[in-house]
N, C-alpha and C positions, 0 to 999 in steps of 0.2 A: 768683778762686782763685788761689794761688802753686803752681806746679809747677816740679820741678827738671829743669835742662837735660840733655838726653841727646843726645851727638851722634852721628849715624846718618853711615856712609859711603855716603851716597845722593844722589842730584841730580838735580833735575829743571829746567825752564825757568820754574818758577814756584814761590813760596814755600809749603811744605808741612809741616805737623805731623802727628805721630801721636801720638793719647791714647790711654791704656788705656781700654778699654770702660765701667769704673766710673767713673772723673774725666768720660767723654763724658756718660755718664748725668747726672752731677751737675749738668754744665753744662748740659744739655739739647741738646747737640749730636749730628748724624749725619755720616756720611760725605758729604763735600762741601760742608757748611756751613762757615761762615768764625768764626775767632776773630782777636781783636785780641791781639798780644803786645807786653807793655811791658817794657822793660828800662832803667833809667836814664831818660835823655831820649828815647830811641829807641821808635817803634811800627811795628807791621807788620802788615797782614792775612794770615792764613795760610790755605789750604785745609786742612781736617780729613780725616785717614785715621784710622780706629780699629782697635787690635789688641790682643789680649790677653796675648801672650807678648814681642813685639818690647820694650814700655816697660812698667814695672812701674805700679801705683798710685802716685801723685804724682809722676810723671815726664812729661815731653813729648820725644817724641823729633823733633829737630830736623834737616832737610834740610839740606845743605850752604850752599844760599843763603841760610837763615836764619843760619847760623853765621856767614858772612862778614858779614850785615849788622849784627850785634850785638857788642859787645866783650864778649862773656860767656864764661865756661869752665865745664866740666862740672860739674854739681851745683848749679852758682849758680840761685836760684830767680828765676823772671820771672812776671808777672803774665798770666793768660789768663783773657778772658772771650769770651761770644758776641757776634759782631755780625750786624745783618742783612743778607741776600742782597744783591748789587750791583743798583742801579736798573735798568743795562743789560740784565738778565735780561728784563725786562717788554718791551722793546723786541725783543729777539730773539724772546719768544713771538709777540708783534704780526707780526713777518716770516713766522713759521711760519705764521701765519694767512692768509697771502696779502696781508696790508695794506701800503700805502707809509709808509716811515718819512720823519720830519722830519729836516731837517740835523741839529737838536742831538740829535736820538735817536740819529743813526748816530755823530755825534762822541763820545756817552758810550759806545757799544760800544766803539768804536776805543780810547779812552782806557782803559777798564778792560781790554781786551785787553793793551795796553803795560804798563800797571800790575801785570798777572799777577793780576789779580781774579776771573778767569774760568777755570774748571775745563776739561778737555780736552773733556768731555761738551758743556760748554756751547758751546765755540768750534765743536764739531763740528756742533751744532745751528744756530748760524748761518751757518757755510759750505754747510751741506745746504739750509738754508733758500734762500738767495741761489741755489744751484744749481736748486733744485724752483720756485722762485717768479719767478726773475728779478728784475732791476733797471730801474727808469724810468731815463733818461739824467740826472735830476736827482738821483736817488738815487747814482747811480755817480760823479756830479761832487762829491756830499758827501764819499762814502767816500774818493775820490782826495785832497779837501782835509783831510780828517780824519787819513788816513794821514801827509801832508805835516807837518799842524801837531803831530801828537803825535812827531815825531821831529825831528833838528837839521836845519839847512838849510845851503847851502853859499854865501856871500855874496862876491862879487868886485868886483873895481873896476868893470868893464864891466857895462853891461846887455844886452849883445848875446851872447847864449850859445848855442851851438849844440849838437845831441845827436842821437845815432845809437843805434837799438834793435833788435834782431831778435828775434822772438817764437820763435825757434828751431824745431828740429826735422830740421836737415840737418846731418850730420856735417861736421866737415873746415871750418867756418866759420870762419875766421880773420880775417874782412875788417876786422874793428876795428882790429886792429895797422897796418892799412892806410890805413883811413879817416882815423884820428886824426891821424897826423902829416901827410897831405896836407892837410887842413882847416886845420890848424894853421900849416904852413907857408907856407898863402895869407893868413895873417894874421888868421883868424876864432879864437875862442875855443872850444874843445870839451873841457870837463872829464868824460870819460867815466869811470864808475861802473859796473862791471860784475859779474856775479855769477861765482859758482863752479857747476860742472855740478852738475845736480839731477837729472837723468836720462840725460843725454847724456855722451858720452867726455871732454869737457872743455868748459868755461865760459871766457870770454874773461880772467878773473882767472886761471885755471888755466895757461892758455896765456901769458900775459906775466910769470907770477912766475918762468917759466923764463928770463927774459930779463933782470928787473928787480925788485925789491920792490914788492908792491902793497899789503901792510897798511900803510897810512899813516894819520894821524890827520887830521883834518878841518882842523886849523892847516897840518900838512906839504903836504896837498894844495892847500890856497890859496896857499903859498909856490911849489910846482911850478907851478900853473897862470899867476900872475902872473909868473913867469921865463919860462915855453915857451909859454904859450897854450893848453897841454893837459895831462892826465895820462889816464895807464890803471891804474886802481886796482880794490880790492875793495871795494865798495859796504858789504858785511856788517862793514866794521871802522869804519864812522863812522856806525852810528845813523841811516842816511838812511831813513826810512818803515820803521821797525823793526816795524810790525805784520804787514809784509807776510810776513817771515821767520817770523812765528809762524802765520799764515792757510798758509803752503807747507806747514808739518809736518802740518796737518790736511789738506790738499788731497791731497797725495802719496799717502798709503797708500788713500784712496777713489778715485783715479783721474778727479779731477774738478778743473776750473780756473776757477770761476766769477769769480775776480779778476784775470784778465788784464787788462783795461783798467785799471781803477783800480791795480793792481798796477805797471805801467809808467809810466802817467802821473803817480803820485805820485812816483816816484824823478825823473821829468824835472823836475816841480814843486821838489823839494827842491834841485835843483842850479839852479834858476831859469833853466832852459831857455827860451829865447823860440821856438827853431826846432827840428824834430826832423822827422826820416826815420824813420821804421818799415819795416824789410823783413819782408816777411811771404813766407817760403818756402813754395812751393806744388807740391805733387806728390802722390803716390798714397799716401806713407807719413808725410805730415805734419799738423799740425792742420786746416791748408788745404789742400784738395785740388782745389778747383774754383774756376774764375774768378768765378763767382756767390758762392762763400763769401767770397773775397777783397774783391769788393765790399761786400758786408755787413759785414764786420768793418772795412775801409778808413773806409766812411762813419761807423761809431760811434766809432773813435779821432779822425776829424777834428771831428766834432761834440762829443766830449767835450773836444777841444784848446781849441775856440773857448769852452767854458764855463769853461776854466782859464786861457784868456789865451796858448795856445801854438799857434802856427802849426804843422800837421801835414801831411806828405805821405807818403803810403803806396805802396810799391813790392813788387808782386808779383814775387818771383824765382825762377828755376828750381831745384828741389829734388827732382829723381828720381835723382841721385847725389850723393857728397860733392863738398865745394868744394876745388879743387886735388887733390893727390894723396895728401895726409898726413891721417891722423887720430891724434887723442892730444895730449896737452900738448907735449911735448918736440919732436915730430915737426912739429906746428902750427907753433910757435913758429920752427922751423929753417926751414921753407918761407916762413913771412911774412918773416922777416928777411933771408933771400935775396933774397924778390923786392924789399925795399926797397933792399938792397946793389946788385943788379945793375939797378935800373930796371926790371925786367921780370920775368914768372914766369908760371903757369898760365895760360891764356888766361881760363877761368872765373873764376878768383879775382881777375885784375885787372880784367875786365869788371863784375864785381859791385861791387868796390870802389871803382872810379873813378865807376859810375853813383851809389851811394849819396853819396860824397863830392861828386859833382858837382851833386845834388839841392841839397845844403846850401851849395854856393858860389852856387848861384842864387838861394837864399833872400837872399843878402847882395846881391843885384843883378849880379853877376858872368854873362857871358854864357858859353854853350857850355861850361856846366860840366863835363861829362863829359872832354871835350877837355883843358880846363884841368887836371883833376884828372890826366888821362895825362901831360900836358906836366910836373906837377911830379913825379911818380912817376919818370919818364923822365930826367929832370935830377937825380935823385937829392937833390933839394930836401927831399923827405920823408925820405930815409934821414938826411940832416943834421937835420932836426927831432927823428926818433926818436933820434939819438944825444942830443940836448940833454935829452929828455924822460928817458931811462935814467939819465943822470948827474944830473939833479936829483931822481929818485926813490931814488937811492942805488945803481944799479948802475952797471957798467963800461961806458962808452960807446963802446969799441973792441971790445965782442964780437962775434964773428963767426959765422957760421953752422956752421962746424967745430968752434965750442967747444960745441955743443949735441948730446949724446950719447944716442942712443935706447936702449932697455933691450939687452942682451948678448944675451940668448935670442933668436932668430932662426928662423923656418920661412918657406919658400918654399912657396907654394900654385901649381901649374903647371895649363894647361890641358889638359883630357881628348883635346879635340879641336881641329880647327881651324875659324876662322870669325869672325865679327865679333861683338863684344859689343853684346847687343840693350838687355839692361836691367841695373841694379844695385839691390840691396835696402839701402836706408838702415837699415832695420829690424834687419837679418843684420849691418850693420857696427856698429851700435850695440851691441849684444847680445854680440857676440865682442869687441869692444875692451874692453866693462866687465869681461867675463869674464878678460880679459887682466893686467887692473889699473888700468884707467883710471877715473877721474881720479886718485886717490890716487897711482897710480904713475906718475909723470910720464913714466918711459919706454916707458909700454906703450902699444901702439897699432898701425896697420895702414898700410903704404904701398903705394900703387896704383901699378902698373906700367902697368896699362891699364885705359881707361875707356869709356864707351858711345860706339860709332862705330869704336874702334879695330879693326884686323885683327890676329888671334891666329894662332899655328900651335902644332899639336899639341906639347905639353911646354914651351911657353915660360911664362915665370913671369907669374902673373895680379898678385898682391900678396906683400907680405913681411908676416908677423905679428911684432911685438916683444914682449916682455915682461921684467921685472926678478925674477920671482919664479918657481921650477920649477912649483910646484902649479898656479898661475893659469896658467901658459904651457901646461901639460899639457891643462888644463880647454877653455883656449879653442882650440888645435887640434883637439880632440876634436868641439868646437862648430863650428869651421869648415868641418868636412867634413860636418856633418851638416845646415847651413843652406845655402841657396844664395844666396850671394852675388853671384855674377854668373850672365848666362844668356848662353851662346853658340849662335849659328845660323847658317846660311847666308845667312839673309835674314830681313825680316820676314813671316814664315808667319802663317796664320790662329791657329794653335793656340800658346798661350802657356803652359798648364798643364792637367794632367788630374787629375780629383780620381774617386774616392778613391784617394789613396796615402799610405803609412806615412810620416809626417814627423812630427819634433819641433816643437811649438809653445811659444811663449814668451810670457809676458805683456808687453804694451809700451805704455807710456804717456809721452807726450810732456809734460815740466812744465819749461819754460824761461824765465828772468827776464831 
């Protein structure tokens, strides 16, 4: 059948075509069936939607993804014919039934995912099947391998590649901006590809973008790393393990994360990392809340690493309060840069960064890794290396902390009584920061003047809230008054909280890469 192209101002993350119900009946296709579209020498499979009014009989409505694929104009005719459903659906149903998938079956699912041959309903079925049925370690390794092979990879001159990853959950975690230059200044190669924030106030790419460009091509990344031993870039710009980004879109609204291990390790495999340190923030409002949960996850990461020929160390880090004093892209970038410039900074930030960097240094055979990392930071060798990285990525190597400005709208939150800060709520910090505009509004965020263990007087400022836009600023202020960001008391008494009490609840789900 030949149908006239009708351009629709609609887009999705996969090819979709809309048929009139009469033409669909003639072709024998139903919603979510597939059709093959041919124009000239190009062919593409598209998922079918059916409508009676959007397109007339004899027309086919094309989403923008298809318009960009074909060199076609409105009203030109293209050939449309039905095609069979993807083979991978058989394997998705197999997993739904609780059966173990073979490596070739997993690869086919991931390949069809990347080629956009599966609808959102079918992808959701796969994600929920993994969540409900679980995976064997062999399946997890096969999934990691498939996610790597269906994307691009970073090939460098050296085979000794080091990398670091945090599973997320602790606001203010700008440690990568310290770890990367410390490790690179020691002569090791660390091509750090990072994510943007998914459910937190800032991802590493959001933070570092305030200092230097992060959306580099694969060739540009290769040039930067060959020149400086390191980079800090946005992984989403270079098609590394692209299936992961597709699965994340399914996981997030469902508040589930069955892809944690293959997601992390496929990205490490894509940059050919040989040594990886995994930071596992551990605390009452994080993904991992207990020592036992950490040990279970760490064993899985280490076992998966062995199957992928990657040496892995996992470190449980304290996560019952934000790291450093700042939360939000610009504020965090400013704090990290200040720490590099001065060779010192907030104790918890420096401690965490040097522990993680030291672990990578010890992978290379160096002794007393954390002590060496401290020395590289104190001597400002890490700052000099950061200047090299910034310049190589197209930024200003002479940028200073004072050049980074947070939002102009500022509100101070003062203590209502005297005492000590007993605990802080990362959940409240995340929610308020995002209400203020993070991560999209780079200048939004929170600056903490006091943290756990600090003594405060009545009327003393606890934290400052920053925003760029009035409406977001006002909503964030209102929310900050409703939520308990900090608890102040005379000492650690027996009662922490009393229920029932009237309080506002907010849905909270951590999904970080």
